[in-house]
C-alpha positions in Angstrom: 97.1 97.5 98.1 100.8 98.1 97.5 102.9 95.6 95.7 105.8 94.0 97.7 108.2 96.2 95.6 106.3 99.4 96.6 106.3 98.3 100.2 110.0 97.7 100.2 110.7 101.5 100.4 107.8 102.2 102.8 108.2 102.1 106.5 105.7 102.6 109.3 107.0 105.0 112.0 105.4 105.0 115.4 106.0 107.7 118.0 105.2 107.0 121.6 104.8 109.3 124.6 108.4 110.0 125.5 107.7 113.6 124.6 111.2 114.9 125.4 112.6 112.7 122.6 110.5 114.1 119.8 113.0 116.8 118.9 115.6 114.2 118.3 113.3 111.7 116.5 111.6 114.0 114.0 114.8 114.9 112.1 115.2 111.1 111.5 111.9 111.1 109.6 113.3 113.9 107.5 116.5 111.8 106.9 114.5 108.7 105.9 112.6 110.8 103.4 115.9 112.2 102.1 117.1 108.6 101.6 114.0 107.8 99.5 111.7 106.2 102.1 108.0 106.8 102.2 107.1 107.1 105.9 103.6 106.2 107.3 103.3 107.9 110.7 101.6 106.3 113.7 100.9 107.9 117.1 100.3 106.2 120.4 97.2 107.5 122.2 99.4 109.6 124.5 101.4 111.2 121.6 98.2 111.8 119.6 96.3 113.6 122.4 98.5 115.1 125.1 99.8 118.6 125.1 103.0 118.9 127.1 105.8 121.4 127.8 107.5 119.9 124.7 104.6 120.9 122.4 101.0 120.2 121.5 99.5 117.2 120.0 98.1 119.3 117.1 101.6 120.6 116.3 103.0 117.1 116.3 100.3 115.9 114.0 100.8 118.8 111.7 104.6 118.4 111.7 104.2 114.7 110.8 101.8 115.6 107.9 104.3 118.1 106.6 107.3 115.7 106.9 105.6 112.6 105.4 102.5 113.7 103.4 100.4 111.3 105.4 98.1 112.0 108.3 99.2 110.0 111.4 97.4 106.8 112.1 95.9 106.8 115.5 93.4 103.9 115.6 93.5 100.2 115.5 91.5 100.1 112.3 94.0 102.3 110.6 97.1 100.2 111.4 95.7 96.7 111.1 96.1 96.5 107.3 99.8 97.4 107.4 101.0 93.8 107.3 98.2 91.9 105.4 98.1 94.5 102.6 101.9 94.8 102.4 101.7 98.6 103.1 105.2 98.7 104.7 108.3 96.6 104.9 109.1 97.5 108.6 108.0 99.3 111.7 110.1 101.7 113.6 109.0 102.5 117.2 110.8 105.7 118.2 110.7 106.8 120.9 109.7 103.4 122.4 108.5 104.0 126.0 108.7 101.4 128.8 104.9 100.9 128.6 105.0 100.2 124.9 107.9 97.8 125.2 106.1 96.0 128.1 103.0 95.6 125.9 105.1 94.3 123.0 106.9 91.9 125.2 103.6 90.6 126.6 102.1 90.2 123.1 99.3 92.7 123.9 98.1 94.4 120.7 95.5 96.8 122.2 97.1 100.1 121.0 97.8 101.5 117.5 101.6 101.0 118.0 101.4 97.4 119.3 98.8 96.3 116.8 101.0 97.8 114.0 103.8 95.6 115.3 101.6 92.5 115.3 100.3 93.3 111.9 103.8 93.5 110.4 105.4 90.7 112.5 102.8 88.3 111.1 104.6 88.4 107.8 108.1 88.4 109.2 108.7 92.2 108.8 111.3 93.7 111.2 110.3 95.9 114.1 113.0 98.4 115.0 112.8 99.6 118.6 114.4 102.8 119.8 114.1 102.8 123.7 113.6 106.1 125.5 112.5 105.5 129.1 113.5 106.7 132.5 113.2 103.1 134.0 115.0 101.2 131.3 117.4 99.7 133.9 114.7 99.1 136.5 111.0 98.5 135.9 111.2 98.3 132.1 114.3 96.1 132.1 112.4 92.8 131.9 110.4 93.9 128.8 113.6 95.2 127.1 115.3 91.9 127.8 112.4 89.9 126.5 112.3 91.9 123.2 116.1 91.4 122.8 115.5 87.7 122.5 112.6 87.9 120.0 112.9 87.1 116.4 112.3 90.1 114.0 113.0 92.7 116.8 116.0 95.0 116.3 117.2 98.0 118.3 118.5 101.4 117.6 121.7 101.6 119.7 121.0 102.9 123.2 122.7 103.7 126.5 122.3 105.7 129.7 121.4 109.3 129.0 122.3 110.8 132.4 124.0 108.1 134.6 124.4 110.4 137.6 121.0 112.2 137.8 118.9 109.4 136.2 120.9 106.1 136.6 118.1 103.9 135.4 117.2 106.0 132.3 118.0 104.8 128.8 117.9 106.7 125.5 118.6 105.7 122.0 121.1 107.4 119.7 118.4 108.4 117.2 120.9 109.6 114.7 121.7 105.9 114.0 118.1 105.1 113.2 118.3 105.2 109.4 121.3 102.9 109.4 119.7 100.6 112.0 116.7 100.3 109.7 118.8 99.3 106.8 120.6 96.6 108.9 117.3 95.3 110.3 115.9 94.9 106.8 119.0 92.6 106.1 118.2 90.7 109.4 121.3 92.2 111.2 121.4 94.0 114.5 123.5 97.1 114.0 126.5 97.1 116.4 127.5 98.2 118.9 124.0 98.1 120.3 124.9 99.3 123.8 126.5 102.7 124.0 
């Protein structure tokens, strides 16, 4: 078990199945490490198992091991101790899919990512959400709105990523993730949040 001081520079980092965003998200893990953060990777079931045109699940897991020195957590049993044992001071969900945001908004902790959130929220740790979803301004909008109102939830700034071809799609500016984390740990939402 880590002491609270050790956990203060450790963050859990969950990647969900917005596969097209991985190329923008992975450099932020490298930046967090450069800034002195220990990063504990978590993968959703989709991210952990599906091969896509953006890469294979095995390559993603290998890359996360190389970036962090930790094997990605992919089970409920692996993530449950994060909060009770003070293993991390925050959770980043990047990219956060519409499905994961809906589960978080409904309080459903049936996946490694959502149980990690529950585990850390129980002790008042912040959860930093970086939306990346094609239906952020349609089907996923209610979940996003619900999380915007919740205590201990913070957001990486986001906006429409292609307003003409995909008018309902939202994507975070992942380059702001490290600064958004520092703000969330102070209890402050980085601004402007909407891009």
